[in-house]
C-alpha positions in Angstrom: 13.1 -11.7 -0.1 13.6 -8.1 0.9 16.8 -7.3 2.9 17.7 -4.2 4.7 21.4 -3.8 5.2 22.6 -1.3 7.8 19.9 1.3 6.9 20.5 4.7 8.3 18.7 8.0 7.8 19.5 11.6 8.9 18.5 15.0 7.6 21.4 17.3 6.9 23.9 17.1 9.7 21.3 16.4 12.3 21.2 13.3 14.5 20.4 9.9 13.0 16.7 9.0 12.8 17.6 5.5 11.9 20.9 3.8 12.4 22.2 0.4 11.3 18.8 -1.3 10.7 19.1 -4.9 9.5 15.9 -6.7 8.7 14.6 -9.4 6.4 11.1 -9.8 5.0 10.1 -13.1 3.4 7.7 -13.2 0.4 4.1 -13.1 1.6 5.0 -12.3 5.2 3.0 -9.8 7.3 5.2 -7.6 9.5 3.9 -5.1 12.0 6.3 -2.3 13.0 5.7 -1.0 16.5 7.5 1.6 18.7 7.0 5.0 20.2 6.7 8.3 18.4 10.0 9.2 16.8 11.3 5.7 16.7 11.6 5.9 12.9 8.7 3.6 11.8 7.3 6.0 9.1 10.8 6.9 7.9 11.7 3.2 7.5 8.5 2.4 5.6 9.3 5.3 3.2 12.7 3.9 2.6 11.5 0.4 2.0 8.8 1.7 -0.4 11.5 3.7 -2.4 9.9 7.0 -1.6 12.9 8.2 0.4 16.5 7.3 0.0 18.5 6.2 3.0 21.6 8.1 4.1 23.4 4.9 4.6 23.0 1.2 3.8 20.8 -0.4 1.1 17.6 -2.2 0.4 18.0 -5.4 -1.6 15.2 -7.3 -3.3 12.6 -4.6 -3.5 10.0 -5.9 -6.0 8.8 -3.9 -9.0 5.2 -3.7 -7.9 5.0 -1.7 -4.7 1.9 -0.1 -3.1 2.6 2.6 -0.6 0.0 4.2 1.8 1.5 7.2 3.6 0.3 8.1 7.1 -1.1 11.3 5.6 -2.6 10.9 2.2 -1.9 14.0 0.1 -4.6 16.6 0.5 -6.0 18.7 -2.3 -6.1 16.1 -5.1 -8.2 17.5 -7.9 -8.6 14.1 -9.7 -11.8 12.2 -9.1 -11.7 8.8 -7.4 -12.5 7.2 -10.7 -9.8 9.0 -12.7 -7.2 8.5 -10.0 -7.7 4.8 -9.7 -8.0 4.3 -13.4 -4.7 6.1 -14.0 -2.9 4.0 -11.4 -4.6 0.8 -12.6 -3.3 1.5 -16.1 0.2 1.9 -14.8 0.1 -1.2 -12.6 -2.1 -3.4 -14.9 -4.6 -4.1 -12.1 -8.0 -2.8 -10.9 -8.8 -1.3 -7.5 -12.6 -1.1 -7.8 -13.2 -4.3 -5.9 -11.2 -3.1 -2.9 -13.0 0.3 -2.9 -16.4 -1.4 -2.9 -15.5 -3.9 -0.2 -14.4 -1.0 2.1 -17.8 0.6 1.7 -16.9 3.7 -0.2 -19.9 6.0 -0.2 -18.6 9.2 -1.8 -19.1 10.6 -5.2 -16.6 8.7 -7.4 -16.6 11.5 -10.0 -16.0 14.3 -7.5 -12.5 15.6 -6.7 -10.8 13.6 -4.0 -10.2 16.8 -2.1 -13.9 17.1 -1.5 -14.3 13.6 0.1 -14.7 12.9 3.8 -11.6 11.7 5.7 -12.9 8.2 5.8 -13.7 8.0 2.1 -10.4 9.6 1.2 -8.6 6.9 3.3 -10.5 4.2 1.4 -9.3 5.6 -1.9 -5.8 5.7 -0.5 -6.0 2.0 0.6 -7.5 1.0 -2.8 -4.6 2.6 -4.7 -2.1 0.7 -2.5 -3.8 -2.6 -3.1 -3.2 -2.1 -6.9 0.3 -3.5 -6.2 0.8 -7.2 -6.2 4.2 -7.8 -4.6 4.7 -5.4 -1.7 2.2 -3.4 0.4 3.7 -0.7 2.6 0.9 0.6 4.8 1.5 3.4 7.4 -1.4 3.6 9.9 -4.0 2.3 7.3 -6.8 2.1 9.9 -6.8 5.9 10.5 -10.3 7.4 9.8 -12.0 4.2 9.0 -15.4 3.1 10.4 -15.8 -0.2 12.2 -17.0 -2.1 9.1 -14.2 -0.8 6.9 -11.6 -1.5 9.6 -12.7 -5.2 9.7 -12.6 -5.5 5.9 -9.1 -4.0 5.8 -7.9 -6.6 8.3 -9.4 -9.3 6.1 -7.8 -7.9 3.0 -4.4 -7.8 4.6 -4.7 -11.3 6.0 -5.7 -12.7 2.6 -3.1 -10.8 0.6 -0.4 -12.8 -1.1 1.9 -9.8 -1.1 4.6 -9.1 1.4 2.9 -6.6 3.8 4.6 -4.1 6.1 2.3 -2.1 8.4 2.3 0.3 11.3 -0.8 0.5 13.5 -1.0 2.4 16.9 -4.3 0.7 17.7 -2.9 -2.8 17.8 -5.3 -4.2 15.2 -2.6 -5.5 12.9 -0.8 -7.5 15.6 -4.0 -9.6 16.1 -4.0 -10.7 12.5 -3.0 -14.3 11.7 0.7 -15.0 11.4 1.7 -11.3 12.0 5.3 -10.8 13.0 6.0 -7.8 15.2 9.2 -5.8 14.9 9.8 -3.2 17.7 11.6 -0.1 16.6 13.7 1.4 19.3 14.8 4.6 17.5 17.4 7.0 18.7 18.0 7.7 22.4 15.3 10.0 23.9 16.1 13.7 24.1 14.3 16.4 26.1 13.4 19.7 24.5 10.6 21.5 22.6 8.6 19.5 20.1 7.7 21.5 17.0 5.6 20.4 14.1 5.8 22.4 10.9 3.6 22.2 7.7 4.1 23.5 4.2 7.7 22.2 4.2 9.7 21.3 1.1 12.4 18.7 0.9 15.0 21.4 0.5 13.7 23.2 3.6 13.9 19.9 5.6 17.5 19.5 4.7 18.3 23.1 5.6 16.5 22.9 9.0 18.2 19.6 9.7 21.5 21.4 9.6 20.7 23.8 12.3 22.4 23.5 15.7 20.2 22.2 18.4 17.6 20.7 16.1 16.8 17.0 15.7 14.5 16.0 12.8 12.1 13.3 14.2 10.2 12.7 11.0 9.5 14.3 7.6 6.8 13.4 5.1 4.2 14.9 2.8 5.0 18.5 3.6 5.1 18.0 7.4 8.2 18.1 9.6 8.4 17.1 13.2 11.3 18.5 15.2 12.8 18.1 18.7 14.6 21.3 19.5 16.8 22.3 22.4 14.9 24.7 24.6 17.5 27.5 24.3 17.2 27.8 20.5 13.4 27.0 20.0 12.4 30.7 19.6 15.1 31.2 16.9 14.1 28.0 15.1 10.5 29.0 15.0 11.3 32.5 13.7 13.6 31.2 11.0 11.1 28.5 9.9 8.4 31.1 9.5 10.7 33.3 7.4 11.3 30.3 5.2 7.6 30.0 4.5 6.7 27.2 6.9 3.6 27.2 9.0 3.6 26.1 12.7 1.1 23.5 13.5 2.0 22.8 17.1 4.6 23.6 19.8 4.9 21.4 22.9 7.3 21.5 25.8 
């Protein structure tokens, strides 16, 4: 059994992204996390998977064999699909070839992963997660999949003996047999300017989270989503650019 005890997460001195989250996941249970943007779903999954440390509280009972699929699989991997899965299989003592084949992978297995299409890259990402046997943490796993692969993924999740935690904005996961839904409420809504930055380091995330008027909504894989008070948005953008970040989008 995995237990979350008063899990909290904040970046720097910014507002809490998660606060006092208490949840329990039984062995072999399928849990679907739902909620609006900024409700903390991805952050909570990262904490459960052990990728990110909470600012408060603790995770008890995390198993040794954990497969994590981030919402955005790292781009630019130079390893080939074959080499990448062989490496992870050696670490975890399992093979992911069957999952990759079932999903209908059609790319060149000996080409760098960075050269694959979005759909084939997602299939590799799913295959590496399914190398784990005890806990699967899947953040938007249906993203970029074709209809056939989407159906196969649902079957793989339903048949898995592992504890499975998944987010899915399309609602596919909630229709799976015996799925339990947990609705994330997140922090209170705040108005302002939504800014998404890329090429962001963990240190930069901490620094920006300390700025006045800035709330970090989510941070993962070199991306940082902010909600900024209107009066300081121009300064935040200028300072972020000086720190080497790139601006992906700005929305009011």
